C-alpha positions as CSV (number, residue, x, y, z in Angstrom):
1,T,0.1,8.9,-16.8
2,D,-0.8,9.1,-20.4
3,D,-1.2,11.8,-23.1
4,D,-4.6,10.5,-24.1
5,Q,-8.0,10.6,-22.4
6,V,-9.4,7.6,-20.5
7,H,-11.7,5.5,-22.8
8,A,-12.9,3.0,-20.3
9,Y,-12.5,1.4,-16.9
10,A,-12.4,-2.2,-15.9
11,L,-13.6,-3.0,-12.4
12,T,-12.9,-6.6,-11.2
13,V,-13.6,-8.2,-7.8
14,R,-11.9,-11.4,-6.5
15,N,-12.8,-13.4,-3.5
16,E,-10.4,-14.8,-0.9
17,E,-9.6,-17.8,-3.1
18,G,-8.6,-15.5,-6.0
19,K,-11.7,-16.4,-8.0
20,I,-13.2,-13.4,-10.1
21,I,-16.7,-13.0,-8.9
22,E,-17.7,-9.8,-10.7
23,T,-16.5,-7.7,-13.5
24,E,-17.9,-4.4,-14.7
25,R,-16.8,-2.3,-17.7
26,I,-17.4,1.4,-17.4
27,L,-17.3,3.4,-20.6
28,A,-15.9,6.9,-20.0
29,D,-17.5,9.9,-21.7
30,F,-14.5,10.2,-24.0
31,Y,-16.8,10.3,-27.1
32,K,-19.7,12.0,-25.4
33,V,-18.2,15.5,-24.8
34,L,-16.5,18.0,-27.0
35,Q,-13.9,19.3,-24.5
36,P,-11.7,17.3,-22.1
37,E,-12.7,19.6,-19.2
38,Q,-16.3,18.5,-19.7
39,M,-15.4,14.9,-18.8
40,K,-16.5,13.5,-15.5
41,T,-13.9,13.3,-12.7
42,E,-15.9,10.7,-10.7
43,W,-17.7,7.5,-11.6
44,T,-20.0,5.2,-9.5
45,A,-20.2,1.4,-9.9
46,H,-23.0,-0.6,-8.3
47,L,-21.8,-4.1,-7.3
48,A,-24.2,-6.9,-6.6
49,D,-24.9,-6.7,-2.8
50,E,-26.0,-10.3,-2.5
51,T,-22.6,-11.5,-3.7
52,Y,-20.7,-10.2,-0.8
53,R,-20.8,-11.9,2.6
54,R,-19.8,-10.7,6.0
55,G,-16.6,-12.1,7.3
56,M,-15.1,-12.5,3.8
57,T,-12.4,-10.4,2.2
58,Y,-12.6,-9.2,-1.3
59,E,-10.1,-7.4,-3.5
60,I,-11.4,-4.8,-5.9
61,M,-9.2,-3.9,-8.8
62,L,-9.6,-0.9,-11.2
63,V,-7.7,-0.4,-14.4
64,A,-8.2,2.6,-16.8
65,S,-7.4,2.3,-20.5
66,D,-7.1,4.8,-23.3
67,D,-8.4,4.5,-26.9
68,W,-5.2,2.9,-28.1
69,G,-5.2,0.0,-25.5
70,A,-2.7,1.5,-23.1
71,V,-3.7,0.6,-19.6
72,S,-2.9,2.1,-16.2
73,N,-1.4,0.5,-13.2
74,V,-4.0,-1.5,-11.2
75,A,-5.5,0.3,-8.3
76,T,-6.6,-2.1,-5.6
77,Y,-8.8,-1.9,-2.6
78,T,-9.6,-4.5,0.1
79,Y,-13.2,-4.7,1.0
80,Q,-14.7,-6.5,4.0
81,P,-18.5,-6.2,4.4
Protein backbone atom coordinates (compact mmCIF):
# COMPACT_ATOMS: atom_id res chain seq x y z
CA THR A 1 0.00 0.00 0.00
CA ASP A 2 1.35 3.38 -1.00
CA ASP A 3 0.08 6.87 -1.64
CA ASP A 4 1.83 7.04 -5.02
CA GLN A 5 1.18 5.35 -8.35
CA VAL A 6 3.17 2.33 -9.56
CA HIS A 7 6.06 3.43 -11.77
CA ALA A 8 7.40 0.01 -12.78
CA TYR A 9 7.29 -3.71 -12.10
CA ALA A 10 10.22 -6.11 -11.83
CA LEU A 11 9.51 -9.71 -12.79
CA THR A 12 12.19 -12.26 -11.89
CA VAL A 13 12.27 -16.01 -12.43
CA ARG A 14 14.51 -18.42 -10.47
CA ASN A 15 15.09 -22.08 -11.18
CA GLU A 16 15.18 -24.88 -8.57
CA GLU A 17 18.80 -24.11 -7.73
CA GLY A 18 17.92 -20.48 -6.96
CA LYS A 19 19.67 -19.13 -10.06
CA ILE A 20 17.94 -16.16 -11.73
CA ILE A 21 17.20 -17.25 -15.28
CA GLU A 22 15.11 -14.36 -16.50
CA THR A 23 14.31 -10.79 -15.48
CA GLU A 24 11.92 -8.40 -17.12
CA ARG A 25 11.23 -4.80 -16.24
CA ILE A 26 7.77 -3.51 -17.09
CA LEU A 27 7.30 0.25 -17.17
CA ALA A 28 3.82 1.19 -15.99
CA ASP A 29 1.89 3.91 -17.78
CA PHE A 30 2.48 6.31 -14.88
CA TYR A 31 3.76 9.02 -17.25
CA LYS A 32 1.58 8.06 -20.24
CA VAL A 33 -1.86 9.04 -18.95
CA LEU A 34 -3.27 12.19 -17.40
CA GLN A 35 -5.63 10.63 -14.87
CA PRO A 36 -4.91 7.72 -12.49
CA GLU A 37 -8.15 6.00 -13.51
CA GLN A 38 -6.77 5.77 -17.07
CA MET A 39 -3.92 3.55 -15.90
CA LYS A 40 -4.05 -0.14 -16.79
CA THR A 41 -5.09 -2.59 -14.12
CA GLU A 42 -3.53 -5.63 -15.84
CA TRP A 43 -0.20 -6.26 -17.55
CA THR A 44 1.11 -9.17 -19.60
CA ALA A 45 4.70 -10.41 -19.65
CA HIS A 46 5.96 -12.90 -22.21
CA LEU A 47 8.65 -15.17 -20.83
CA ALA A 48 11.03 -17.16 -23.05
CA ASP A 49 9.26 -20.51 -23.58
CA GLU A 50 12.46 -22.37 -24.49
CA THR A 51 13.91 -21.59 -21.07
CA TYR A 52 11.35 -23.60 -19.11
CA ARG A 53 11.53 -27.41 -19.05
CA ARG A 54 8.90 -29.92 -18.03
CA GLY A 55 9.51 -31.51 -14.66
CA MET A 56 11.33 -28.45 -13.31
CA THR A 57 9.97 -25.99 -10.77
CA TYR A 58 10.38 -22.25 -11.14
CA GLU A 59 9.63 -19.38 -8.78
CA ILE A 60 8.25 -16.23 -10.38
CA MET A 61 8.56 -13.08 -8.28
CA LEU A 62 6.91 -9.72 -8.93
CA VAL A 63 7.71 -6.42 -7.21
CA ALA A 64 6.09 -3.04 -7.88
CA SER A 65 7.90 0.23 -7.26
CA ASP A 66 6.81 3.82 -7.19
CA ASP A 67 8.56 6.90 -8.55
CA TRP A 68 10.45 7.41 -5.28
CA GLY A 69 11.91 3.91 -5.09
CA ALA A 70 9.49 2.49 -2.53
CA VAL A 71 8.86 -1.16 -3.35
CA SER A 72 6.00 -3.53 -2.62
CA ASN A 73 6.19 -6.87 -0.93
CA VAL A 74 7.27 -9.65 -3.26
CA ALA A 75 4.39 -11.58 -4.85
CA THR A 76 5.54 -15.12 -5.66
CA TYR A 77 4.14 -17.86 -7.85
CA THR A 78 5.43 -21.40 -8.32
CA TYR A 79 5.40 -22.50 -11.97
CA GLN A 80 5.78 -26.06 -13.24
CA PRO A 81 5.46 -26.48 -17.02
